[in-house]
Steps between C-alpha positions, in 0.01 A plus 500: 500500500690791661389450865797483736753546220856543613524787250190677622707815581587541127146622444591812691716629215373305196180309451628371164817352657290354781282319250810379307685365808181320615479324165869410538430347849193312387682321209845481654512119523251411229653728236861574593596611148227760486587607858863581402393699201232696705756551782725681250206706388423597867852619558507680164190701602634566846835621362316728270323652796831547684665647192229760471522578871871567452442708186685271260221491247490871426761487219432183309340156570733224623504118453433290805874399540601864448268620775627242744863592426434870515317472830807318648748746353311798639484334841113477489520117574765316704691192391262251654195638316695536176601131508150386562356720222759378255456136591121515452548686170736235366296210625182652346680556167623142491150370585346707219743351233554150639214257524696246709362400837561760771685408810246534790762651728526798258141597541518456877806728510326753263209518737720578795692759292183673392387523860835653610515747211136607572568551870809710418298720267228539756746610771702729280236671286164451669532479879837491684332341811329220306539174688547202263285202542647159594605325175315185407496282193160488315436129574167376375310194617464190281147609403624839377794392276583238243863497614573194709744685733422493869595764751785274629628460144511886463701522825757262350520709179534836655743392774809533292414870434508556868803290592718601204565810301360512145860554372560130559188386331411707197726595208272786402543647851881488440440672171309776657770537768774527244291765323467691824871498555558646158253780572672569833827533329345735248365714785840512666657610177243781445542617854879511466474692169258747668734554795793569260293744308401675816866519608606639175249784495455617855404844387210372294387291793512801733301713243241216471477469879453880536227498238322218682524686834363822345222303333402335834512834676274664246254214523491537880370856475270432210138584622366228279704226662287234668440582866669184638832596333475839669488325838842347424634839377390669823698246692818547290463188289569546125376259233801316353348217292145380395389164367171326461538336831642768725626859528837548662574801724821613658544734793684804391696531827580157621461291182236268653311310222145383517243379257129586436345185368257511207196376689155657548575553864787718625788268569867584545792260550802594716853359489514190732818641663312815601206306650711236674726759658219721621246357747262794431411356162382160613174379343607498134448188294787339306447567131697352206505657153738544212406868505697559826826519312693699764419257776680185615376157381411170666307188402128486552365263235700291258876479492624856419490802732286797430511855632290556816402760749223568753169649379273737682151580392308823550131594454564868434772735373494664846600167659784466244613857573517434870692175440760673272546775758574238771740329263675828442540553878636149550765533225642832620 
């Protein structure tokens, strides 16, 4: 049943989610109501995984809607992903409480959104160089399904989602967008209040910054520090921020920022301006991640830009050390 599944890559991070999304695909046209409900369950489980990755489950458990909102507020997901997660959540909730016939275009759109969300997770949390497969609808033959729709009929149904925006077609999509705008306004208000607080108490800010620098300095000379961090310390990079996805380092002399990604292999990401303005650093691969907060943004997938840089992989810490030394020399 699972051979040649479009979602085969999901098995790389969750066998349970892979089994679930295969069931969704297999019954997409025959049981659209169940497909919507299970699609909501799929995103709920995936959002739980992301929330744990980001450390949001440490204090108290969250509801599905609360997790989605918190992930967006904390910049763990971008607008495009937030909108798709919320739309699927609302469609799934409606399907669970309303036994009316489901619009077939809804399940087709849900299938595409599940694919795009899964690809995003794969590229951000599992493997930054993952190449997404070509998207295809799970069209069955007449012998495999009781649904009378033919492939040409599906093309007609899905075409509006390609030619038009969902804002023009779906009131629930408009509702999610209005909700997003309200959250964005809230984020702006919180940021403004934080800026005012910082301006009012510059001495407290300076004390906190001094404490942070001293803490970083003490950790750099700590003999129990992981050896890879000491490589950065030897090359005048101090640790400035750490998340589940990446560790941020800043050069103590020139302020250059780079990220050590949380992968099994040694992978760092440089600022795209640094790489593009320095021919000696050719060979890096463009990498997009919400963890690269200090870097510029551009669109890769979806409609909203994400932070990006150029990644470089190393087999050993010695190779990383040599690279950082050459980076130091080029930035003098």
